[in-house]
C-alpha positions in Angstrom: -43.9 70.3 53.1 -45.1 70.7 49.7 -41.7 72.6 49.0 -40.1 69.3 50.1 -42.4 67.0 48.0 -41.6 69.3 44.9 -37.7 69.0 45.8 -37.9 65.3 46.2 -39.9 65.0 43.0 -37.5 67.3 41.2 -34.5 65.2 42.4 -36.3 62.0 41.7 -37.0 63.3 38.0 -33.5 64.5 37.7 -32.0 61.1 39.0 -34.2 59.4 36.6 -32.9 61.3 33.7 -29.5 60.9 34.6 -29.9 57.1 34.8 -31.5 57.1 31.4 -28.7 59.2 30.2 -26.2 56.6 31.5 -28.1 53.8 30.2 -27.9 55.5 26.8 -24.2 56.1 27.1 -23.8 52.3 28.2 -25.8 51.1 25.1 -23.8 53.4 23.2 -20.5 52.2 24.1 -21.7 48.5 23.9 -22.9 49.3 20.3 -19.6 50.7 19.5 -17.6 47.8 21.0 -19.8 45.3 19.1 -19.1 47.2 16.0 -15.3 47.4 16.6 -15.3 43.7 17.5 -17.1 42.8 14.1 -14.9 44.8 12.3 -11.9 43.3 13.7 -13.3 39.6 13.2 -14.4 40.5 9.7 -10.6 41.9 8.9 -9.1 38.7 10.5 -11.6 36.4 8.5 -10.6 38.1 5.2 -7.2 37.8 6.0 -7.4 34.1 6.7 -9.6 33.5 3.6 -6.7 35.4 1.5 -4.1 33.3 3.2 -5.9 30.1 2.7 -6.6 31.0 -1.1 -2.8 31.7 -1.5 -2.0 28.3 -0.1 -4.6 26.7 -2.2 -3.2 28.5 -5.2 0.3 27.2 -4.4 -1.0 23.8 -3.7 -2.9 23.7 -7.1 0.2 25.0 -9.0 2.6 22.5 -7.4 0.1 19.4 -8.4 -0.1 20.7 -11.8 3.8 20.7 -12.1 3.9 17.2 -10.7 1.1 15.9 -13.1 3.0 17.7 -15.9 6.1 15.8 -15.1 4.4 12.7 -14.4 2.8 12.7 -18.0 6.1 13.7 -19.4 8.0 10.8 -17.8 5.0 8.3 -18.7 5.1 9.5 -22.3 8.9 9.0 -22.4 8.6 5.6 -21.2 6.0 4.9 -23.4 8.0 6.1 -26.6 11.2 4.0 -25.4 8.9 1.0 -24.8 7.3 1.3 -28.0 10.7 1.7 -29.6 12.1 -1.2 -28.0 9.0 -3.5 -28.9 9.2 -2.2 -32.5 12.9 -3.1 -32.8 12.2 -6.4 -31.2 9.1 -7.2 -33.5 11.4 -6.1 -36.6 14.1 -8.4 -35.4 12.1 -11.3 -34.8 10.4 -11.0 -38.1 13.7 -10.6 -39.7 14.9 -13.9 -38.0 11.7 -15.7 -39.0 12.1 -14.6 -42.6 15.6 -15.8 -42.5 14.7 -19.1 -41.3 11.8 -19.3 -43.7 14.3 -18.5 -46.5 16.7 -21.1 -45.4 14.2 -23.9 -45.1 12.8 -23.0 -48.5 16.2 -23.0 -49.9 17.2 -26.4 -48.1 13.7 -27.6 -49.2 14.2 -26.6 -52.9 17.6 -28.1 -52.9 16.2 -31.4 -51.8 13.6 -31.2 -54.4 16.2 -30.5 -57.0 18.5 -33.6 -55.8 15.6 -35.9 -55.8 14.8 -34.6 -59.2 18.1 -35.0 -60.6 18.3 -38.6 -59.2 14.8 -39.2 -60.7 16.2 -38.1 -64.0 19.5 -40.0 -63.8 17.3 -43.0 -63.0 15.2 -42.4 -65.9 18.2 -41.9 -68.1 19.6 -45.1 -66.7 16.7 -47.1 -67.5 16.5 -45.7 -71.1 20.0 -46.9 -72.1 
């Protein structure tokens, strides 16, 4: 009976050792699986980040080109409007000067005529 008990005890300990080794193997396998999954997730995240950075760069470059084009267009329109306004101001100033000159000439002619009339009256009165 003692031998049977010893045999059962040896078998029990051997079974426990085998169970412990199986548990160790299962834990090791789970750790490896977790490590692999973490590596894959990190790789996918890095790839997605790189792809998003590329798209952000493209969008930024596109926006910069659009901004430059809009600035150039606005500059050209401002230049054209400034030239047009300058020409209109020049033309209006020249027209006003011409009208002023004509009015001064006309006024001077009237003054001259009236002065001549006055001189003629004075001469007539002195006769």
